[in-house]
C-alpha positions, 0 to 999 in steps of 0.5 A, a space after each residue: 289329667 292323663 297318666 303321663 302328666 300325673 307322673 310328670 307333675 311330681 318331677 320337681 318334688 324330692 322323693 322321700 323313702 323309709 326303710 323297706 316295708 313295700 313301695 314308698 311314693 310309687 304308683 303301680 305304674 312306677 313299679 313296672 318293668 326294669 331293664 338293667 343293661 350291663 356293658 362288658 367294656 372292651 368286648 368279651 371273648 365268647 370262645 372262652 365264655 362258652 367254650 367249644 372244648 371238644 373242637 380240635 381247631 379251638 385247641 390248635 388256634 389257642 395253644 395257651 388259652 384253650 380251656 380243658 373240658 374237665 375244668 369247665 361247667 359242662 352244658 352240652 357234649 361239646 361246650 361248657 361254661 368258663 368255671 368262673 361263671 359258677 355263681 350264675 349256675 343256680 339261675 341257669 338251673 332255674 331256666 332264668 338265664 338265656 345265652 344268645 349265641 352268635 349275636 353281633 353287628 352285621 358290619 363292624 370296623 374292629 375299632 372301639 369308638 365307631 363300633 360302640 357308637 353303632 351299638 349305642 345308636 342302633 345304626 348301620 355302618 354308613 348311618 350316623 345317628 345323633 340319638 341313642 336307640 333307647 332314646 328313640 325307643 322310649 320317646 316312641 314308647 314312654 315307660 312309667 317313670 317319676 323323675 328319671 328315665 335312666 340312671 347310668 353307673 360307672 363309665 358310659 361314653 367318651 363323647 364330651 358333647 353328649 356322653 350318654 351312650 344309648 341315651 344320646 340326644 338330650 331328650 331323656 331325663 338321664 343321670 350318669 354317676 361315675 362312682 356308685 359308692 357315692 350314691 350309696 353313701 348319701 342317696 342323692 345325686 348332688 355331691 356325686 361325680 355325675 353328668 346329667 342331660 338337660 331334661 334331667 336338671 330338676 331331678 339332678 337337684 331333687 332325686 333323693 332317697 332319704 333312707 336306704 332300704 335295708 337288704 339281707 342280700 350280700 353284694 360284691 364290695 366293688 363298683 359293680 356290686 355297689 351299682 347292683 345294690 343301688 339298683 335293688 334299693 331303688 327298685 325296693 323304694 319304688 323309684 327305679 327308672 325304666 333303665 339302669 345301665 352299669 358298666 363292668 370294667 376292671 377294678 383298676 379302670 383299665 379295660 385291658 384287665 377285664 374284657 379287652 383281652 389283648 394280652 395275658 388273657 388267662 390272668 384277667 378274663 376269669 376274674 372279669 367273668 367271676 365278677 359278672 356272675 357273682 354280681 348278677 347272682 346278687 342282683 337276682 337274690 336281691 330282686 327276689 327278696 323285694 319281690 321284683 325279679 319277674 319285673 326285672 330283665 338283665 341284658 349284657 352287651 359289648 361292641 364286638 367279640 374276640 377272634 377265635 385265634 390267640 395272638 402273640 401276647 397270649 391274648 385275643 384281638 377284636 373279633 366279630 360275633 359274640 354271646 350275651 347273657 339275658 337273665 330274669 324271672 320271665 326269661 326262657 332259659 337255655 341256649 339261643 342262636 348258634 354256637 360260634 364256629 371256630 374258624 382259622 382267620 387272621 388274629 383280628 376278626 372272626 365269623 360274622 353273627 347269625 343274630 343282629 343285635 337289633 333283634 335283641 333291642 327289638 325284643 326289649 322294646 316289643 316283648 318286654 316294654 310292650 311297645 313298637 320298634 317300628 321306626 326305631 331302626 332303619 329297618 324291621 327286625 324280628 324279635 327273639 323268642 326269649 321271654 315268657 308271657 
């Protein structure tokens, strides 16, 4: 019996876990690399995340939204982080946070549905794919797993036929749970509001964590914090799948009150960034507590960035290139790529990316999972130098 068959043989059995004293019911393989994808729903504003505060155009194009240099977390002579990212700074100081600047899709429509569809599938503008990029990556490069290939917490995809985002295709064992608090309350899938792929039907009934792992780490008391706490508990119990996807949306469920900042941006954006930073910081502390930080990679993503020019509603419309956080014990911390130029454009759009987002995906496939991205996308993309050996 080979390793894959051995692991699959347990797929119909319930998983029983006791309070933390080391991995329970987990082979060495099952405790390998974990990818945590965090979707910044709506498209984050990179210009007010990593702020070019000395740039005269930035201040001119954003008369009400421009942040002052003295209020920022200074990083370089010209740029600083939004002050709401303070909780992430210990990890930044430990060189465990990479900011990938100027990343995005080479072609976009500036419409959420199509641009997010391309983000989910790894497609080019005129390419329509029925499988997600992670689906193709894991089919080509199977990762050690017990009952599930992925868990998604909170919103994922609006499609009714196959609402699985980067896991589209009904070929992986994936469960999406709308409310992570329901999982934390009972540690079983049955009884939660969820959607499962056809291959996950056995796990849907049998994936159970009998006893919650007790953690010293404190997590935010919102849906995002619940999802991160669940992630650490699953990892501690040795039953985390290779991928956990978490959507960070506004507390009231309206993406315009988080990252989709079309209006009143100063009211909402800082709060969203603070939740992101506080949550990732708690995830880091929790993974260090259970000894799994070096096996954890966190990557944020969105469908597009925001325009460098504010609009008449004191917000920002859809842009193009963005900046993403990559966090983990094996991350080469610091600035990667090129800082977004501040260009005077119509309030919709912005400068094109210098890094194709599929380079990041290729980095995950090849440098994190140790596989091959050949054939996953329509052409070959060079991995980014983001990870330590």
